[in-house]
N, CA, C and O of each residue as an XYZ file, in Angstrom:
444
protein
N     -69.263    -37.721    -28.557
C     -69.391    -36.820    -28.255
C     -68.327    -35.455    -27.203
O     -67.561    -34.495    -27.285
N     -68.923    -36.184    -26.470
C     -68.611    -35.781    -24.738
C     -69.335    -34.373    -24.463
O     -69.152    -33.332    -25.095
N     -70.323    -34.607    -23.218
C     -71.099    -33.687    -22.949
C     -71.930    -34.346    -21.634
O     -72.175    -35.490    -21.250
N     -72.210    -33.046    -21.184
C     -73.030    -34.240    -19.689
C     -74.844    -33.648    -20.272
O     -75.428    -32.868    -21.025
N     -75.035    -34.657    -19.308
C     -76.527    -34.740    -19.814
C     -77.317    -33.297    -18.683
O     -78.363    -32.715    -18.969
N     -76.361    -32.987    -17.291
C     -76.514    -31.741    -16.804
C     -75.083    -31.373    -16.317
O     -73.984    -31.927    -16.308
N     -75.567    -30.263    -15.944
C     -74.286    -29.713    -15.095
C     -74.402    -28.556    -14.431
O     -74.572    -27.511    -15.059
N     -74.346    -28.570    -13.419
C     -74.444    -27.736    -11.931
C     -73.456    -26.750    -11.797
O     -72.250    -26.988    -11.740
N     -74.084    -25.412    -11.737
C     -72.807    -24.313    -11.637
C     -73.637    -23.085    -11.070
O     -74.505    -22.356    -11.549
N     -72.779    -23.199     -9.431
C     -73.856    -22.529     -8.617
C     -74.948    -23.223     -8.005
O     -75.129    -24.396     -7.679
N     -75.608    -22.205     -7.941
C     -77.259    -22.428     -7.799
C     -78.237    -23.196     -9.267
O     -79.380    -23.653     -9.273
N     -77.583    -23.120     -9.988
C     -78.510    -23.017    -11.642
C     -77.909    -24.506    -11.732
O     -76.943    -24.975    -11.132
N     -78.782    -25.112    -12.673
C     -79.109    -26.921    -13.043
C     -78.878    -26.510    -14.637
O     -79.628    -25.537    -14.707
N     -78.465    -26.616    -15.576
C     -78.607    -26.945    -16.824
C     -79.087    -28.342    -17.605
O     -78.272    -29.238    -17.824
N     -80.063    -28.411    -17.882
C     -80.373    -30.220    -18.566
C     -80.045    -30.274    -20.290
O     -81.003    -30.015    -21.019
N     -78.934    -30.551    -20.833
C     -78.833    -30.502    -22.253
C     -80.076    -30.964    -23.352
O     -81.172    -31.363    -22.958
N     -79.847    -30.885    -24.238
C     -81.332    -31.052    -25.297
C     -81.176    -32.713    -25.034
O     -80.176    -33.425    -25.124
N     -82.726    -33.079    -24.633
C     -82.849    -34.347    -24.726
C     -83.948    -34.683    -25.917
O     -84.824    -33.966    -26.400
N     -83.547    -36.117    -26.220
C     -84.224    -36.179    -27.545
C     -85.003    -37.867    -26.833
O     -84.656    -38.539    -25.861
N     -85.990    -38.039    -27.710
C     -86.424    -39.179    -27.281
C     -86.113    -40.970    -27.779
O     -86.423    -41.763    -28.668
N     -85.274    -40.891    -26.486
C     -84.600    -42.154    -26.553
C     -84.517    -42.816    -25.571
O     -83.996    -42.498    -24.503
N     -85.214    -44.150    -25.961
C     -85.626    -45.414    -25.373
C     -84.035    -45.579    -24.094
O     -82.960    -45.545    -24.692
N     -83.960    -45.688    -23.016
C     -83.121    -46.761    -22.052
C     -82.341    -47.657    -23.155
O     -81.140    -47.662    -23.425
N     -83.507    -48.488    -23.757
C     -82.620    -49.701    -23.606
C     -82.843    -49.888    -25.505
O     -83.340    -50.827    -26.128
N     -82.333    -48.765    -25.936
C     -82.000    -48.196    -27.644
C     -83.057    -49.094    -28.703
O     -82.645    -49.775    -29.641
N     -84.429    -48.935    -28.343
C     -85.056    -48.981    -28.893
C     -85.317    -48.039    -29.831
O     -84.605    -47.058    -29.618
N     -86.309    -47.838    -31.163
C     -87.098    -46.725    -31.847
C     -87.821    -46.035    -30.579
O     -88.318    -46.558    -29.582
N     -87.684    -44.371    -31.046
C     -88.372    -43.726    -29.925
C     -90.129    -44.183    -30.566
O     -90.519    -44.818    -31.545
N     -90.981    -43.318    -29.170
C     -92.718    -43.702    -29.624
C     -92.590    -43.136    -31.058
O     -91.687    -42.668    -31.750
N     -94.090    -43.430    -31.201
C     -94.370    -42.623    -32.851
C     -94.760    -41.659    -32.492
O     -94.357    -40.746    -33.213
N     -95.559    -41.240    -31.475
C     -96.451    -39.777    -31.355
C     -95.495    -38.763    -30.782
O     -94.513    -39.066    -30.104
N     -95.923    -37.295    -31.168
C     -94.901    -36.959    -30.434
C     -94.909    -36.225    -28.929
O     -93.996    -35.642    -28.344
N     -96.404    -36.499    -28.496
C     -97.019    -36.583    -26.596
C     -96.413    -37.734    -26.549
O     -95.793    -37.574    -25.497
N     -96.009    -39.238    -27.069
C     -94.703    -40.167    -26.141
C     -93.905    -39.939    -26.082
O     -93.296    -40.349    -25.094
N     -92.944    -38.802    -27.402
C     -91.468    -38.757    -27.867
C     -91.803    -37.618    -26.020
O     -91.713    -37.975    -24.846
N     -92.109    -36.505    -26.538
C     -92.247    -35.617    -25.587
C     -92.342    -36.102    -23.297
O     -92.052    -35.746    -22.155
N     -92.873    -36.944    -24.023
C     -92.748    -37.380    -22.087
C     -91.851    -37.995    -21.721
O     -91.331    -37.659    -20.657
N     -91.284    -39.225    -22.519
C     -89.699    -39.870    -22.989
C     -89.349    -39.202    -22.395
O     -89.465    -39.339    -21.178
N     -88.657    -37.991    -23.020
C     -87.643    -36.855    -22.879
C     -88.164    -36.155    -21.569
O     -87.262    -35.750    -20.835
N     -89.435    -35.943    -21.146
C     -89.506    -35.753    -19.543
C     -89.252    -36.400    -18.665
O     -89.451    -35.969    -17.529
N     -88.598    -37.962    -18.928
C     -89.243    -38.714    -17.494
C     -87.413    -38.959    -17.954
O     -86.871    -39.814    -17.253
N     -86.810    -38.523    -18.658
C     -84.938    -38.650    -18.967
C     -84.507    -36.990    -18.482
O     -83.366    -36.717    -18.108
N     -85.257    -36.302    -18.535
C     -85.264    -34.728    -17.931
C     -85.539    -34.704    -16.415
O     -85.036    -33.851    -15.684
N     -86.257    -35.556    -16.030
C     -86.767    -35.787    -14.253
C     -85.399    -36.288    -13.717
O     -84.909    -35.706    -12.750
N     -84.802    -37.260    -14.249
C     -83.859    -38.277    -13.612
C     -83.102    -37.451    -13.785
O     -82.668    -37.061    -12.701
N     -82.515    -36.737    -14.932
C     -81.405    -35.731    -14.508
C     -81.176    -34.784    -13.451
O     -80.171    -34.709    -12.745
N     -82.277    -34.022    -13.410
C     -82.888    -33.227    -12.577
C     -82.633    -33.960    -11.063
O     -81.785    -33.295    -10.467
N     -82.989    -34.853    -10.435
C     -83.447    -35.561     -9.439
C     -81.662    -35.522     -9.546
O     -81.248    -34.495     -9.008
N     -80.466    -36.450    -10.145
C     -79.795    -36.136    -10.220
C     -78.749    -35.400     -9.875
O     -77.881    -35.887     -9.151
N     -78.681    -34.348    -10.254
C     -78.558    -32.657    -10.006
C     -79.031    -32.535     -8.710
O     -78.251    -31.989     -7.930
N     -80.189    -32.928     -8.235
C     -80.267    -32.292     -6.931
C     -81.562    -31.176     -6.524
O     -81.986    -30.709     -5.467
N     -81.985    -31.013     -8.229
C     -83.421    -30.921     -8.388
C     -84.925    -31.471     -8.531
O     -85.299    -32.548     -8.066
N     -85.691    -30.608     -9.213
C     -86.588    -31.294     -9.351
C     -87.762    -30.000    -10.545
O     -87.777    -28.839    -10.953
N     -88.465    -31.144    -10.602
C     -89.479    -30.176    -12.246
C     -89.521    -28.561    -11.610
O     -89.126    -27.586    -12.249
N     -90.130    -28.500    -10.111
C     -90.244    -27.157     -9.513
C     -89.607    -26.083     -9.510
O     -90.085    -25.027     -9.099
N     -88.518    -26.207     -9.939
C     -87.196    -25.758     -9.908
C     -87.182    -25.052    -11.138
O     -86.911    -23.851    -11.116
N     -87.460    -25.679    -12.311
C     -87.493    -25.284    -13.748
C     -87.773    -24.137    -13.867
O     -88.941    -23.855    -13.600
N     -87.013    -23.209    -14.229
C     -87.286    -21.883    -14.940
C     -87.800    -21.777    -16.437
O     -88.861    -21.219    -16.715
N     -87.108    -22.257    -17.217
C     -87.129    -22.032    -18.264
C     -86.426    -23.302    -19.550
O     -85.337    -23.758    -19.899
N     -88.177    -23.455    -19.952
C     -87.769    -24.439    -21.153
C     -87.685    -24.046    -22.811
O     -88.121    -23.070    -23.420
N     -87.028    -25.085    -23.205
C     -86.635    -24.628    -24.545
C     -87.173    -26.157    -25.415
O     -86.762    -27.201    -24.910
N     -88.070    -26.279    -26.691
C     -88.873    -27.074    -27.119
C     -88.212    -26.835    -28.661
O     -88.164    -25.706    -29.149
N     -87.742    -27.956    -29.321
C     -87.984    -28.057    -30.634
C     -88.653    -29.063    -31.376
O     -88.493    -30.271    -31.545
N     -89.328    -28.333    -31.706
C     -90.144    -29.860    -32.772
C     -89.773    -29.739    -33.640
O     -89.128    -28.695    -33.739
N     -89.854    -30.737    -35.100
C     -89.685    -30.881    -36.440
C     -90.633    -30.251    -37.809
O     -90.482    -29.957    -38.995
N     -91.682    -30.276    -36.757
C     -93.136    -29.808    -37.465
C     -94.232    -29.049    -36.414
O     -94.463    -29.321    -35.236
N     -94.941    -27.782    -37.457
C     -95.769    -27.453    -36.238
C     -97.060    -28.300    -35.862
O     -97.806    -28.060    -34.913
N     -97.214    -29.556    -36.976
C     -98.089    -30.219    -36.178
C     -97.772    -31.612    -35.304
O     -98.480    -32.619    -35.329
N     -96.437    -31.422    -34.457
C     -96.190    -31.728    -33.258
C     -96.293    -31.281    -32.114
O     -95.986    -31.899    -31.095
N     -96.869    -29.825    -32.184
C     -96.794    -29.032    -30.823
C     -98.324    -29.160    -30.253
O     -98.361    -28.583    -29.167
N     -98.992    -29.449    -30.434
C    -100.250    -30.228    -30.094
C     -99.807    -31.162    -28.751
O     -99.852    -30.781    -27.581
N     -99.427    -32.309    -29.172
C     -99.047    -33.367    -28.479
C     -98.189    -32.740    -27.418
O     -98.586    -32.789    -26.253
N     -96.788    -32.020    -27.775
C     -95.940    -31.949    -27.167
C     -96.361    -30.923    -25.982
O     -96.011    -30.958    -24.802
N     -97.008    -30.220    -26.481
C     -98.061    -28.897    -25.427
C     -98.482    -29.541    -24.508
O     -98.110    -29.390    -23.344
N     -99.730    -30.757    -25.083
C    -100.253    -30.979    -23.662
C     -98.845    -32.371    -23.000
O     -98.695    -32.021    -21.829
N     -98.480    -32.852    -23.090
C     -96.722    -33.361    -22.293
C     -96.664    -31.920    -21.234
O     -97.152    -31.764    -20.114
N     -95.909    -31.033    -22.041
C     -95.545    -29.951    -21.484
C     -96.632    -29.623    -20.203
O     -96.268    -29.637    -19.027
N     -97.818    -29.372    -20.574
C     -98.260    -29.048    -19.636
C     -98.859    -29.548    -18.557
O     -99.266    -28.766    -17.698
N     -99.040    -31.093    -18.387
C     -98.568    -32.054    -17.185
C     -97.647    -32.035    -16.675
O     -97.622    -32.839    -15.743
N     -96.665    -31.410    -16.822
C     -95.031    -32.005    -16.317
C     -95.362    -30.089    -15.599
O     -95.159    -29.914    -14.398
N     -95.746    -29.127    -16.296
C     -96.094    -27.720    -15.880
C     -96.557    -26.824    -15.734
O     -95.908    -25.805    -15.499
N     -98.130    -26.844    -15.832
C     -99.165    -26.062    -15.708
C     -98.958    -25.614    -14.440
O     -99.344    -24.446    -14.431
N     -98.614    -25.877    -13.525
C     -99.029    -25.402    -11.948
C     -97.660    -24.686    -11.560
O     -97.614    -23.989    -10.546
N     -96.211    -24.916    -12.618
C     -94.975    -24.444    -12.486
C     -94.875    -23.078    -13.067
O     -94.881    -22.043    -12.400
N     -94.797    -23.141    -14.146
C     -95.264    -22.054    -15.557
C     -93.489    -21.403    -15.540
O     -93.123    -20.283    -15.183
N     -92.730    -22.433    -16.002
C     -91.614    -21.653    -17.054
C     -91.677    -20.767    -17.883
O     -92.817    -20.453    -18.225
N     -90.544    -20.048    -18.504
C     -90.679    -19.277    -19.610
C     -90.433    -20.574    -20.380
O     -90.179    -21.678    -19.897
N     -90.599    -20.115    -22.127
C     -90.648    -20.992    -22.863
C     -90.532    -20.747    -24.099
O     -91.346    -19.928    -24.526
N     -89.834    -21.151    -24.801
C     -89.152    -21.441    -25.984
C     -89.653    -22.682    -27.329
O     -89.191    -23.822    -27.293
N     -90.423    -22.335    -28.208
C     -90.495    -23.405    -29.213
C     -90.275    -23.065    -30.652
O     -90.699    -22.168    -31.381
N     -89.530    -24.006    -30.805
C     -89.698    -23.695    -32.285
C     -89.502    -24.640    -33.508
O     -89.294    -25.813    -33.196
N     -89.529    -24.353    -34.852
C     -89.242    -25.626    -35.301
C     -87.951    -25.591    -36.287
O     -87.552    -24.608    -36.910
N     -87.273    -27.181    -36.282
C     -85.786    -27.206    -36.519
C     -85.705    -28.247    -37.219
O     -86.703    -28.937    -37.010
N     -85.009    -28.717    -37.957
C     -84.625    -30.714    -38.463
C     -83.121    -31.122    -37.069
O     -81.957    -30.782    -36.860
N     -83.772    -31.682    -36.694
C     -83.344    -32.936    -35.439
C     -82.037    -33.988    -35.890
O     -81.921    -34.310    -37.073
N     -81.277    -34.383    -35.071
C     -80.151    -35.645    -36.040
C     -80.719    -36.469    -36.093
O     -80.212    -37.174    -36.966
N     -81.903    -37.127    -35.527
C     -82.498    -38.772    -36.434
C     -83.993    -38.353    -36.673
O     -84.796    -38.413    -35.742
N     -84.421    -37.862    -38.118
C     -85.056    -38.296    -38.714
C     -86.543    -39.005    -37.880
O     -87.691    -38.919    -38.317
N     -86.232    -39.510    -36.941
C     -87.233    -40.434    -36.562
C     -88.497    -39.599    -34.862
O     -89.626    -39.722    -34.387
N     -86.982    -38.690    -34.606
C     -86.952    -37.330    -33.676
C     -87.981    -36.596    -34.217
O     -87.993    -36.115    -35.350
N     -89.248    -36.484    -32.993
C     -89.933    -34.882    -33.379
C     -89.872    -34.045    -32.340
O     -90.531    -33.005    -32.378
N     -89.053    -34.362    -31.212
C     -89.515    -33.631    -30.667
C     -87.411    -33.101    -29.911
O     -86.575    -33.942    -30.240
N     -87.050    -32.314    -29.364
C     -85.977    -32.517    -28.627
C     -85.912    -31.145    -27.260
O     -85.464    -30.072    -27.666
N     -86.281    -31.192    -25.940
C     -86.167    -30.486    -24.785
C     -84.918    -30.251    -24.360
O     -83.921    -30.966    -24.456
N     -85.068    -29.065    -23.825
C     -83.889    -28.503    -22.844
C     -84.349    -27.338    -21.482
O     -84.864    -26.224    -21.579
N     -83.962    -28.054    -20.335
C     -84.232    -27.598    -19.285
C     -83.371    -26.552    -18.599
O     -82.150    -26.709    -18.606
N     -84.006    -25.318    -17.906
C     -83.066    -24.600    -16.472
C     -83.778    -24.911    -15.519
O     -84.992    -25.113    -15.481
N     -82.802    -24.964    -14.517
C     -83.668    -24.756    -13.148
C     -82.812    -24.321    -12.276
O     -81.675    -24.675    -12.590
N     -82.845    -23.772    -11.413
C     -82.576    -22.609    -10.204
C     -82.685    -23.621     -9.133
O     -83.774    -24.194     -9.145
N     -81.953    -23.964     -8.307
C     -81.821    -25.050     -6.575
C     -82.681    -23.494     -5.472
O     -82.923    -22.292     -5.357
N     -82.739    -24.314     -5.160
C     -83.528    -23.368     -3.398
C     -82.554    -23.315     -3.065
O     -82.304    -22.810     -1.970
């Protein structure tokens, strides 16, 4: 499709919408919590490659396919960001793969 996982512009790092796609190509985990954790693992690697860390994330956008998935996703989000406290927007949407329950993107600012 022609996009980057993350782009650095000046001190800003933009990480693209990240779906719960395991590196080995296997199906995504079943639970919304496990899918969100996988998204954060992928995002963490992208931030690291861009020279950033989760501590520098200032905005998260979370897309869930059903409000019932919010609790698991919120738990995973809190495990990463409870002390960092970026701004957040969470919306209910339809995603590209029916197996995905969540997709997440983040913005960070380098020190």
